[in-house]
N, C-alpha and C positions, 0 to 999 in steps of 0.2 A: 157543538162544545156548547157549555152553559155556561152564563153568564158570570163574572166574578164577583163577588161580595163587598163592598166595601165599605168604610168605617160609617157609623152611623151619624145622623146629626146632633149635635148639641149647640148649648149655648155659645153665644159671640165670646163667653171668657173664658171657656177652655179651648185647648192646643185640640186642631180634629187632624188627624192623619189623612192623608188621599185616598190610603188603602189599608184596612183591616189585618192585622199579624195574627198568624197562626201557629201554634205551635207545632212542630212535627220532628224527627228523628232521622233525617239521610244524609248516605253516605253523601260523597261528592270529592272532588277536586278544584284545585287549581293552575292552572296553567299561566306562568306570566316570565318575561325576562330578565334577569338579573345579573350583571356583571359580564354580559355576552353570553349567557348560557341559558336555557331554559329550564326551569324549574318546575316541578307538578308535587305539589304540597295535597296530601289527602287528606281530609277536613270531614265536619260533620254540620249538618243543615239543621239550626233548632229551632229556627222562626220562618218563615215566608209570608209574602203578600205580592197581588198583581206585579205591585213594583221594584219587587227586590227580596232581599232574605236578610237573614243574620246567621253565623257561622262559627264553629271553633274554626281555626285554623292556626295548627304551630308553627308559624312562623312568622316574620317582619315584612308585612308588608305596606308599602308608603300611600298615606290619605294621597284620593285620586288617581291612584292608579287603575290603569286599563288592565282587566286579566280574562281569561276565560274559563268560565265555570263548565267542570263537567259532570252532570248528574248520570248516574247509570240507571238502566231501566231494565224490572224483568222481562227476559226476553228477548234484547235486544242484544249484540255482543260489545256494539260499540257502545259510546257515553254519548250523549245530547249534547252538544256543544252552546253554550249562549253568552255572550259578552257581557261583562258588570263592571262598574267603577268602585272602589273600595272609598264609601262613605265617611266609618268610623271604626275608632275600637278601643276597646277596655283590654289589654292585653293581650289574650291568643283567640277574644271575642271580637269580629267583622261583623261590620253592616255594609252589605251591597246593593248597589241599583243596578237593576236591568237597563241597559243601553240599548235601545233602540230595537228591541224584538220581535221578528216579524211574527206576521199572523201564523206560521205553520208552529213559529218557537212559542207563542203566546197560546196556541194549543196546546202544546207539550207539556208546557208551565201547569196550564188549567188541569189536564189527564193525571200527569205526573203526583200533583199534591193536590187531587181532588178530595182525598177525605178531609185533609188539614182546611183546605180552599170552604170547603161548606161544613167546620163546624164552628164553635160559638170562638168568638176573638178571642185572643191573650188580652191580659190585663195591660 
């Protein structure tokens, strides 16, 4: 597994992210419980970093909610589940933070988003 890039250093007057963000367009789905029922909502990941990602999800997810994110890999019939927390949202655009990914899950993230994570960071 190759190391994942992080945000470049900058002056102390600028906000620096822990991880560089990269644009992407990947199908995914969110699993969570709402009103004693499991919900599965399809979405689209549009930005990714080593620590989390942004996605369009057409549903209301409360801030702080723990969810299971499932990404689909070519050639693998079952989705890859990752735990995440809802950090923020603007309409149906959500920010998620990966929660305690195992070394195997970090490897899956790096492999799945290899092309995006090794491109120029998004602005």
